[in-house]
N, C-alpha and C positions, 0 to 999 in steps of 0.2 A: 414405262419400263423402269428401272431403277437399278440399284446394285443387286447382283444375284445373291440370293439367300445362301448362307453358309460360307460365302467367300469373305475372308478377312480383308479389310481395306488396308492398303499400304500407305505409309506416310510419303509425301512427295519430298524428294531430296532437293535441297537448294543448291545453288551454284557456289556457295561459299560465303565469305563475308561480303557485306554490301560495299560496292565501290564508293570511293570518296568523290564528291563533285569537283569539277574544275572551277576555276574562278569565273569563267564565262557562264557556266551553268548556274552558279550561285547568283550572279548578277541578273540572269534571265528570270530566275524564280523571284528574286526581290522585285524586279520590274512587274511581274504578274501580280504579286501581292499589292504593290503600290497602285496599279491600275484598278484592281478590284476594290481596294479601300476607297479610292477616289470616286469610283462609280457609285458605291454605297453612300458615300458622303453627298454626292450629287442628288441621289434619290431622296435623302433625308431633308435636304434644304429646299426641295421642290423646284418647280419650273422657274427658269430665269429668262431674261431678255437677251437675245442675240441680234446680230445684224440682220438676220433673216426674219426676225419676229420672235414671238414667244415660243419656247420649246415645249413640246408635248411630252409628258411623262407617260411612259408605256405602262399599261396596266398588267398585272399578273407577274411581276418580277419576283423571282424566288430569292428573297433576301437571305433566308436561312441556307439555301444551297450555296450562295456566294460566300457566306460566312464559313461554311464547312470547307469550301475550297481554300479560303484564306488560311484557316487553321491547319488544313492538311499540308499546304505549302510551307507554313511556318514550322511544323513538325519535321518535314523533310529537311529543311535547312538545319534544324537543331541536330538531326541524326546524321546527315550526310555531308554537311559543309566541312571543309578542312579546318582542323584546329592545330595550332602550333604545339608541337611535341615538346615535352620537357627535355632537359639536357641528357638525362639518362636514356630516355626513349629515343632521342635524336641520335645518340651514339649507336644504339642498337640498330636503328633504322639505316644509318649510314653503312654499317657493316653488312646488313642485308642487301642494301642497294649495290654495294661493291660486288658481292657474289652474283647478284642478279645481272649486273652490268657485264661482268665477264661472260656469263652464260649467254646473254643476249648477243654480245659481240661475236661469239663463236657461232651462233645459229642464224644470225641475220645475213641476208644477202648484201653484197657490197654495192656501192653506187654504180659501179661499172656493170655489174650484173643486172641492176634495175634498168639500165639504159639499153640492154641488149634487145634486139628485135629479130624476127625470123627473116631469112633471106634465101631465096631459091637459087640465086646466081653465085653467091659467095659461100663456100663450104666452111670457112673459118667463122664467119658471122653466124651461120646456122649452128655450128658446134657450140659457140659461146651461148647462143640463145637456149639450146637444149640443156646445157649445163646449168644455166640460170633457172630454167623451169624445174629441173630435177632438184636443185638445192631448195627452191621455194616450196616444192611439194614435200620434200623430206624434212626440212628443218624449220620452215617458217609457217606457211599457210597450212600444210598438212600435219603439223605437229601440235597436238592439243596442249602440250605442256608450254608451248611458246606463249599462248594467250594468257595462261595462268601466271607465268613469270613476268610477262609484260605488265599485266594488271597490278601485280604485287609491287613491281618497281614504281609504277606511276602513283599508286596509293601512298607508298612510303615517301616519295618525293614531294607529294602534296602535303604530307604531314610535317616533313622536315622544314620546308619553306613554302607556305601557302601563297606568298606574294610573288613567287617566281614561276610563271607558267612554262618557261623554257626548260626548267629542271626536269619536268616529268615527260618531256618529249623524247621518245626513244629514237626518233630519226637522227638525232644528233650523235647517237652511238654507232651509226652505220659507218663502216669503213669505206674508204675511197676505192 
């Protein structure tokens, strides 16, 4: 089967700019690179003695595939790891973060709403729960713009100060 003749192909739309990695993601990728490099180095040095006896080197290891994975992970770090913004960029990002923070605070559920649960016996608790669900569906979970603004805020925070993981946590913006 294939693509129907005479039908033009449409370009796939991307979701926007690539997200910036968090510090934990960066450390995880660095760990994968280190493990793969250590494994390759172990293959190059040959079998060694251990407490259990001589190690067997497995045959048919795809060294080129491992090197491609290492290079792919290094490229991902270069492209997606947070980089410290310059002073001018940082000021611009702070202003963007401030407007995004105001928007997020307005559209996020409060902590009290997050703690609401349904109740068949208490009409007040049930009413609070229904209000929380309505707010979540309208403003937070059901609002496609919420995800865009939240991602933009997190990415800007990671560029402003890559060493502060708490800065990009939007839960700290949630009102009581």
